[in-house]
C-alpha positions in Angstrom: -50.5 9.4 -17.3 -49.0 10.3 -14.4 -50.9 13.1 -12.9 -48.0 15.4 -11.6 -46.5 16.1 -15.0 -46.6 20.2 -15.5 -48.4 21.6 -18.2 -45.1 22.3 -20.7 -44.4 18.4 -20.2 -47.7 17.1 -21.2 -46.9 19.3 -24.1 -44.1 17.8 -25.2 -45.3 14.6 -24.5 -48.4 15.1 -27.0 -46.0 15.5 -29.0 -43.5 12.6 -28.3 -46.6 10.7 -28.5 -47.7 11.6 -31.9 -44.1 11.8 -33.5 -43.8 8.0 -32.3 -46.5 7.1 -34.8 -43.9 7.7 -38.1 -42.2 5.2 -36.7 -41.9 2.0 -38.4 -41.0 -1.9 -38.2 -37.3 -2.2 -39.7 -36.1 1.4 -39.6 -33.7 3.1 -39.0 -34.1 6.0 -36.1 -32.3 8.7 -35.4 -32.9 9.6 -31.7 -32.8 13.6 -30.7 -31.5 15.2 -27.4 -32.8 17.1 -24.7 -36.3 16.6 -22.7 -38.6 16.4 -25.2 -37.0 13.8 -27.3 -36.8 11.7 -24.0 -40.3 11.5 -24.3 -40.3 9.8 -27.6 -36.9 7.7 -26.6 -39.7 6.3 -23.8 -42.9 6.1 -26.0 -40.4 4.1 -28.6 -39.0 1.4 -25.7 -42.6 0.8 -24.8 -43.2 0.1 -28.4 -40.2 -2.1 -28.7 -41.4 -3.7 -25.3 -44.9 -4.0 -25.3 -45.5 -4.2 -29.4 -42.7 -6.1 -30.7 -41.4 -3.0 -33.0 -38.2 -3.9 -34.5 -36.0 -0.5 -35.2 -31.9 0.4 -34.9 -31.4 3.5 -33.1 -28.7 6.2 -33.5 -28.4 8.4 -30.7 -27.5 11.7 -30.8 -25.6 12.3 -27.5 -24.9 10.0 -24.6 -27.1 10.6 -22.7 -29.5 9.8 -25.4 -27.9 5.9 -26.2 -27.7 4.8 -22.3 -31.6 6.5 -22.3 -32.3 4.4 -25.2 -30.7 1.0 -24.3 -32.6 1.1 -20.8 -35.7 1.3 -22.6 -34.4 -1.6 -24.7 -34.1 -0.4 -28.2 -31.1 -1.7 -29.8 -28.4 1.4 -30.3 -26.1 1.1 -33.0 -23.6 4.2 -34.8 -24.2 5.9 -37.7 -21.0 4.8 -39.2 -22.8 1.1 -39.1 -25.9 2.4 -40.0 -24.7 4.9 -43.0 -28.2 5.8 -43.8 -31.3 6.6 -41.7 -35.4 6.2 -42.5 -36.0 8.9 -39.8 -34.8 11.4 -37.4 -36.9 12.6 -34.5 -35.6 15.3 -32.5 -36.7 18.6 -30.1 -35.9 21.8 -31.1 -35.2 25.2 -29.1 -37.2 28.0 -31.6 -38.2 27.2 -35.0 -40.0 29.7 -37.7 -42.5 29.6 -40.2 -40.1 27.5 -42.8 -39.4 24.8 -40.1 -35.6 26.7 -39.3 -34.4 26.0 -36.0 -32.3 26.5 -33.2 -30.7 23.8 -31.5 -28.0 22.9 -29.0 -29.3 23.9 -25.9 -28.7 20.2 -24.8 -25.2 20.5 -26.3 -25.5 17.9 -28.8 -25.9 19.5 -31.8 -22.7 18.9 -33.7 -24.0 14.9 -33.4 -27.8 16.1 -33.9 -26.8 18.1 -37.3 -24.9 15.5 -38.5 -27.4 12.8 -37.4 -30.1 15.0 -39.1 -28.3 15.5 -42.9 -28.0 11.3 -42.8 -31.7 10.9 -42.5 -34.5 10.5 -44.9 -36.4 13.0 -43.5 -36.5 14.9 -40.0 -39.8 15.6 -37.5 -39.3 17.6 -34.5 -41.3 17.8 -31.9 -42.0 20.6 -30.0 -44.1 22.3 -27.4 -45.9 25.5 -28.2 -44.0 28.1 -26.8 -40.8 27.1 -29.7 -42.4 28.7 -32.6 -41.3 32.2 -33.2 -41.8 34.8 -35.7 -38.3 35.4 -35.9 -35.5 33.1 -35.0 -33.1 34.9 -32.1 -34.8 35.0 -28.8 -33.3 31.6 -27.6 -29.5 32.0 -27.9 -27.9 30.2 -31.1 -25.0 28.0 -29.9 -22.1 27.9 -31.8 -19.7 24.5 -30.9 -15.7 25.6 -31.1 -12.9 23.9 -30.3 -11.1 24.5 -26.7 -7.7 25.8 -28.4 -7.5 29.2 -28.9 -11.5 29.4 -28.2 -10.9 33.3 -26.8 -9.6 34.5 -30.0 -12.5 32.1 -31.8 -14.9 34.1 -29.5 -13.4 37.7 -30.4 -13.3 36.9 -34.4 -17.3 35.9 -33.9 -18.2 38.9 -32.4 -16.8 40.9 -34.8 -18.4 39.5 -37.4 -21.7 39.6 -36.0 -21.1 43.8 -36.7 -22.0 43.2 -40.4 -25.0 40.5 -39.7 -28.5 41.2 -39.1 -29.0 40.6 -35.4 -30.0 43.1 -32.4 -27.3 41.8 -30.2 -24.1 40.4 -30.0 -23.4 39.2 -27.0 -21.1 35.6 -26.8 -20.5 33.8 -23.8 -19.2 30.4 -23.2 -21.0 28.2 -21.7 -20.5 27.2 -18.3 -17.9 29.6 -17.5 -14.0 29.8 -18.0 -13.7 28.0 -14.8 -15.5 24.7 -15.5 -16.4 25.3 -19.5 -19.2 23.0 -21.1 -17.8 20.4 -22.8 -19.7 18.6 -25.3 -19.5 15.1 -26.3 -16.8 15.8 -28.7 -14.7 17.2 -26.5 -15.4 21.0 -27.5 -16.9 23.9 -25.8 -20.1 26.1 -26.7 -20.3 29.7 -27.5 -24.0 30.8 -27.1 -25.1 33.5 -29.0 -27.5 36.1 -27.9 -28.7 38.1 -30.9 -31.9 39.0 -29.8 -33.3 38.1 -33.6 -31.9 36.8 -36.9 -32.4 38.8 -39.9 -30.8 36.5 -42.2 -30.5 32.9 -40.6 -28.9 31.5 -44.1 -26.2 34.2 -44.5 -25.6 33.8 -40.7 -25.3 30.3 -40.6 -22.7 30.4 -44.2 -20.6 32.8 -42.2 -20.4 31.4 -38.7 -19.1 28.2 -40.2 -16.1 30.0 -42.1 -14.8 31.5 -38.7 -11.4 29.4 -38.0 -11.7 27.1 -34.6 -16.2 27.0 -35.2 -17.4 23.4 -35.4 -20.5 24.1 -36.2 -23.3 26.4 -35.1 -26.7 25.4 -34.1 -29.2 26.8 -36.9 -30.7 23.8 -38.8 -31.3 24.8 -42.2 -33.3 22.8 -44.7 -33.5 19.7 -42.2 -36.6 19.9 -41.2 -39.1 18.3 -42.9 -42.1 17.9 -40.3 -43.0 19.6 -36.9 -45.3 18.0 -34.3 -46.6 20.7 -32.0 -48.0 19.6 -29.0 -50.4 21.5 -26.5 -51.1 20.8 -22.4 -54.1 19.5 -23.1 -53.5 17.1 -25.6 -54.0 19.0 -28.8 -51.4 18.3 -31.6 -50.6 20.3 -34.7 -48.7 18.9 -37.4 -46.6 21.1 -40.0 -45.2 19.6 -43.4 -43.1 22.1 -44.9 -43.0 19.6 -48.0 -46.6 18.9 -48.6 -47.5 22.6 -47.4 -50.1 21.0 -44.9 -51.3 21.6 -41.4 -53.0 19.0 -39.8 -54.5 19.4 -36.0 -55.9 16.6 -33.7 -55.1 15.0 -30.5 -52.3 13.0 -29.0 -52.9 9.3 -29.8 -52.9 7.4 -26.2 -50.1 4.4 -26.2 -52.6 1.3 -26.3 -56.0 1.5 -26.6 -58.3 4.7 -26.5 -57.0 8.3 -26.6 -54.7 10.0 -24.1 -56.4 12.9 -23.5 -60.4 14.0 -23.7 -61.7 15.9 -26.5 -64.0 18.8 -24.4 -66.5 18.0 -27.1 -66.0 14.4 -26.6 -64.6 13.3 -29.8 -61.3 11.6 -30.6 -58.7 12.5 -32.4 
């Protein structure tokens, strides 16, 4: 492993290495977006080139598509795949119910479409992404550019009756140079502090004209793999109700991270 990785990158890589073990030959796999998901794509690329793994990847962003192709992964569209065996993606926050906030990388719309088209969704994260209550990370909401100020005003008005701690709504990138998603839309970041009822908020937001989709992922994530900087991993399966702990596997033989007590995962 590169010796200059930061502690958080070590944690992300550990989670990605463990999650890659869920990928089997012949699968159609949704490939997430963001720094954590990039570790997963790189590992899958190693498996394709070095171990003969054959998969079809459906990227959730143009950025991920470019990385996947560079790693030797065959890329297809969701329309071509129609249904996916598995999606592996990162997250900005997750709670005990495996409800997520996603969209920090600006790809929440494609990410949610791909996740919904998958038989199973696995999320990879570092330990800092686990929270008791969602909302510390700003909630992204994708909106069409036309009339975005009116849409923002409607969101601000709607938040008054929601169980949240804050109501600040900011256009990502600012009005002079707004962030543009792969679908040509803008993102409003909702600084809520705390989200008391994610399900209700998600439903209400998506009823507002101009809103395309929100970054609350509810009933989509099946498994979360949490990595720590020392290579420890925790795997939570919401359907089985189980929690497994161990160490991240190494690419190839052996174990990437040494167990302090001399044992392998």
